[in-house]
N, C-alpha and C positions, 0 to 999 in steps of 0.2 A: 773245176769247178769247189777243189778242196780250200785252195789258196782263197776262196771268196767268203769260205767259212768262216776260216779262220780270223780272217779280216776284221769280218762280222761279231764274231766273239769279241776280238781286242779292245774296241769301240767301247764294250758294256763297261759300266762302273758300278761295282757292287761294293757298298762300304759293310760297315757293322752290320748292318739290318734292312728292314724295309726303305725305303722312302720315309722321309718327313718334305711333308710342301708345305707348305705358309704361302698364302697372296696376300697382298698388303695395297690398299688403293690409296696411292699417294696424293699431294698437290690435288686434292678436292676443291672446283670450281663449279660453282652453280653460275647460267646465266639461261634467260629464255629466249628461244630458240625459234620462230614459227610459231607461236604458240605450242611450243614444247618448253616444258621442266628440264632443262638438259646440264647434266654432270658429270663436265670433264677431269680427267684424273690419270694416272699413269698407274699401269699394272706391274706389279713387284710377283716375282716367281721367289720363294727361298727353300732351297732343300738341305736339311740339315746332319743326315749320316753318311752322307757319301755313297747314296745309290743314285746315280743318274735316272728322271723321268722324262718319258714323252707324251705330254697330252695330244688325245687323240680327238675330242672332244667338244665344246663348248656349248654352254645354254645361258640366255638371260631370259628373265621373266619380270614384267613390270605389269600394271595394273592389279592391283596384288594377288600376280600370278597367271591370270584368264589372257595377257599377251606374252606370246614366247619366240626367241628368235632361238634355231639351234644353228650349228656350223661345226664341220668338217675344219680339225685344223691338225699343227705340227708344231709343237711348241715343245724344244727342246731348254731341258735345267740339266745340268751338268751336278755331278753328285760335289756337296759342298758348297753349291755358286749359285748366282743370283742371274736371273732372266725380267728384264726389266722394261716393257713395253708403252714408252708414252705415247699421245695423242687418241686413248681411249675415250672415248663416253656413252652413257646410258639416258635415254628420254623417256620423260611419260608426262601424257597430257594431263593424268591429275595434281593439281596440287598439293594433295597427301598420298601417299602410296610407301608400297612397301618392293624394293625392285631386288633379284637375289642375281647375282653372276655363279654362272656353275661351271670345272673343268674337268674332263675326269681324262686317264691315262691308264700305264703302265711303267711301271719302274724296271731297271733292267736285270732283278731278280724274277720279273715275271707276275710281280703285285701288281693287285689293282690299287690306282688312288684315285681319289679325290679330293677336290678343295673348292673351297665355295666361299662367298660371303653376302651377307646381306644388310643394304640400304636403308634403312627407315627416313622417308624425305618428308619435308614441308614445307617447299619451296625453297629458300634458301638454308632452310636446317636441314642439316646432314647426320643421322646416326651410325657407323657400321660397325658392325657384328659378326 
């Protein structure tokens, strides 16, 4: 049992401080799919302090926050590294909308971590902040 505890501890990556996680949406592409305004993209998570992060849950909201979909996830971003996930998309029935993408979890030092992006869309026009 002790060996397992030690093994678990050795996989933790604790850098100079709490994890600093950024989320970028890359290669955004708009397409109308079955009546839905659909925004295809890659998600790139970047940790910059050397402290590893495990994201445990996520939520995407569309229709100005009225339609949300939550999910349990297990995304690992090693300290000082990137995680790139291709083939993601978000969709809305509204031609003009605000869509939020949010994830949360813990870093290897036990700190809460939250990262999010907001898309303001008007058909093929997209602003990410």
